[in-house]
C-alpha positions as CSV (number, residue, x, y, z in Angstrom):
1,M,0.0,0.0,0.0
2,K,2.8,2.4,0.9
3,T,4.7,1.6,-2.2
4,K,1.6,2.4,-4.3
5,L,1.2,5.7,-2.5
6,F,4.8,6.5,-3.1
7,I,4.6,5.8,-6.8
8,L,1.3,7.7,-7.1
9,A,2.8,10.7,-5.3
10,L,5.9,10.7,-7.5
11,F,3.7,10.4,-10.6
12,G,1.6,13.3,-9.4
13,F,4.7,15.5,-8.9
14,L,6.0,14.7,-12.3
15,T,2.6,15.5,-13.9
16,I,2.3,18.8,-12.0
17,G,5.8,19.7,-13.1
18,N,5.0,18.9,-16.7
19,Q,1.8,21.0,-16.6
20,L,3.7,23.9,-15.0
21,Y,6.3,23.7,-17.8
22,A,3.7,23.6,-20.6
23,Q,1.8,26.5,-19.1
24,S,4.9,28.6,-18.7
25,R,5.7,28.1,-22.3
26,K,2.4,29.8,-23.1
27,T,2.4,32.5,-20.4
28,G,6.1,33.4,-20.0
29,N,6.2,32.6,-16.3
30,P,9.2,34.3,-14.7
31,L,10.1,31.1,-12.9
32,E,10.9,29.6,-16.3
33,K,14.0,31.5,-17.4
34,N,17.4,30.3,-18.4
35,G,17.4,26.5,-17.7
36,L,15.4,23.3,-17.6
37,N,13.3,21.4,-15.1
38,Y,14.9,18.1,-14.2
39,I,14.8,15.0,-12.1
40,G,17.8,14.0,-10.0
41,L,18.4,10.3,-9.4
42,G,21.2,9.5,-7.0
43,L,23.2,7.2,-4.8
44,E,24.2,8.0,-1.3
45,V,26.2,6.4,1.6
46,G,27.2,7.7,4.9
47,P,27.3,7.4,8.7
48,T,24.5,7.6,11.2
49,L,25.5,10.4,13.6
50,N,23.5,10.1,16.9
51,Q,22.5,7.3,19.3
52,F,21.4,5.1,16.4
53,S,25.0,4.9,15.2
54,K,25.8,2.1,17.8
55,S,23.2,-0.2,16.3
56,Y,22.9,1.2,12.7
57,P,26.3,2.8,11.9
58,V,25.8,3.3,8.2
59,H,23.0,4.1,5.8
60,F,22.5,3.7,2.1
61,G,20.2,5.9,0.1
62,L,18.6,6.2,-3.3
63,P,17.5,9.9,-3.4
64,V,15.0,11.1,-6.0
65,K,14.4,14.8,-6.5
66,V,12.2,16.8,-8.9
67,Y,13.4,20.3,-9.6
68,L,10.8,22.8,-10.8
69,G,11.4,26.3,-12.1
70,R,14.0,27.3,-14.7
71,Q,15.9,30.1,-13.0
72,K,19.7,29.6,-12.7
73,K,19.6,31.2,-9.2
74,G,17.3,28.6,-7.7
75,R,14.6,26.0,-8.0
76,F,11.8,24.5,-6.0
77,I,12.3,20.8,-5.2
78,F,10.2,17.8,-4.2
79,R,12.4,15.2,-2.4
80,T,11.8,11.5,-1.9
81,G,13.8,8.3,-2.1
82,I,14.7,5.4,0.1
83,H,17.2,5.4,3.1
84,Y,18.2,2.0,4.3
85,F,19.8,1.5,7.8
86,P,20.9,-2.2,8.2
87,A,22.2,-3.5,11.5
88,P,25.5,-5.3,11.1
89,D,25.6,-8.9,12.2
90,K,27.9,-8.1,15.1
91,N,25.3,-5.8,16.5
92,L,22.5,-8.4,16.5
93,S,21.6,-10.4,19.5
94,A,21.6,-14.2,19.2
95,D,17.9,-14.4,18.6
96,L,17.9,-12.0,15.6
97,R,18.8,-12.9,12.0
98,S,18.5,-9.3,10.7
99,A,17.2,-5.9,11.6
100,H,16.9,-2.6,9.7
101,Y,15.2,0.8,9.4
102,L,13.8,2.0,6.1
103,I,12.9,5.6,5.7
104,I,10.9,7.0,2.7
105,P,10.7,10.9,2.9
106,L,8.3,13.1,1.0
107,A,9.5,16.7,1.4
108,I,9.4,20.1,-0.4
109,G,12.3,22.6,-0.4
110,Y,14.4,25.0,-2.4
111,R,17.8,24.9,-4.1
112,R,19.9,28.0,-4.3
113,N,22.7,28.0,-6.9
114,F,26.0,29.9,-6.5
115,Q,27.7,29.4,-9.9
116,D,28.6,25.7,-9.9
117,W,27.9,25.2,-6.2
118,Y,24.5,24.8,-4.5
119,V,22.8,24.7,-1.1
120,E,19.4,23.1,-0.7
121,G,17.0,22.6,2.2
122,S,13.8,20.7,2.5
123,I,11.2,19.7,5.1
124,G,8.3,17.2,5.0
125,A,7.2,13.9,6.4
126,A,8.7,10.4,6.3
127,S,7.3,6.9,6.5
128,T,9.6,4.9,8.7
129,Q,9.6,1.1,8.9
130,F,11.5,-0.9,11.5
131,R,11.9,-4.6,10.8
132,R,13.3,-7.5,12.7
133,T,13.6,-11.1,11.5
134,Y,14.2,-13.8,14.2
135,T,16.4,-16.9,13.9
136,D,13.7,-19.1,15.3
137,D,11.0,-19.4,12.5
138,V,8.3,-19.8,15.2
139,F,8.4,-16.0,15.6
140,P,7.1,-14.1,12.6
141,P,9.1,-11.0,11.5
142,T,8.3,-7.8,13.4
143,R,7.3,-4.7,11.4
144,I,6.6,-1.3,12.9
145,Y,5.4,1.6,10.7
146,Y,5.1,5.2,11.7
147,Q,5.2,8.7,10.2
148,E,7.5,11.4,11.3
149,I,8.9,14.8,10.4
150,N,11.9,14.8,8.1
151,Y,14.1,17.6,7.0
152,G,17.5,17.9,5.2
153,L,20.2,20.2,4.2
154,E,22.6,19.5,1.3
155,V,25.7,21.3,-0.1
156,G,27.4,20.3,-3.3
157,K,28.8,21.1,-6.7
158,Q,27.4,20.7,-10.2
159,L,29.6,18.9,-12.7
160,G,27.6,19.1,-15.9
161,N,24.6,16.8,-15.4
162,L,26.2,15.3,-12.3
163,D,25.7,16.7,-8.8
164,V,28.1,15.6,-6.0
165,G,27.6,16.7,-2.4
166,I,27.1,16.1,1.3
167,A,23.6,15.8,2.7
168,A,22.4,15.7,6.3
169,Y,19.0,14.4,7.1
170,N,17.0,14.2,10.4
171,T,13.9,12.0,10.8
172,G,11.8,12.1,13.9
173,P,11.5,14.2,17.1
174,F,14.4,14.6,19.5
175,P,15.7,12.6,21.3
176,L,14.4,9.6,19.4
177,N,15.4,11.0,16.0
178,I,17.6,9.4,13.3
179,L,20.3,11.8,12.2
180,C,22.5,10.8,9.3
181,L,25.1,12.3,6.9
182,G,25.5,11.1,3.3
183,I,28.0,11.6,0.5
184,K,26.0,11.5,-2.6
185,A,26.1,11.7,-6.4
186,S,23.1,12.2,-8.6
187,Y,22.5,12.4,-12.3
188,R,20.1,15.0,-13.8
189,L,17.4,14.0,-16.4
190,K,16.1,17.1,-18.0
191,W,12.5,17.5,-19.2
């Protein structure tokens, strides 16, 4: 169900962006100067920074961002993707086969360009899933779902259609939040 909602939301953002682009071609919208709308598809890896670093020291991400507006100075963004926090085997108790967190954010934000450099921030909600699988098959896997606030800040450099940068994300309220840092690269698909 959540995957269907995620795909539906992403399709909706793309449709809205396409309609804004088509309308701006007719009306000359000032947001549509000197550049192209695009989608950024990326890969990310980095450490977990707060108390979760003991159990889940690293995360892997597949960020997806839709950039709207065609100004060179800045663009509005819609951010989503998947952030996966696996527990290493050495951190698991004897009764666990595996454990992980999975975070799927849905956020809006703004990207500000400074020549080939950029800074972007976003805020929204995230669907968080915690899952444990037990070594004894008598116990079914445990899954816990909840929704939390999610926000992020990213700094990076544009290298043609490739963006490289460092991103920091926070999910959840303090002190039970998951704070992580990621080194990322993403490729821009213009439309």
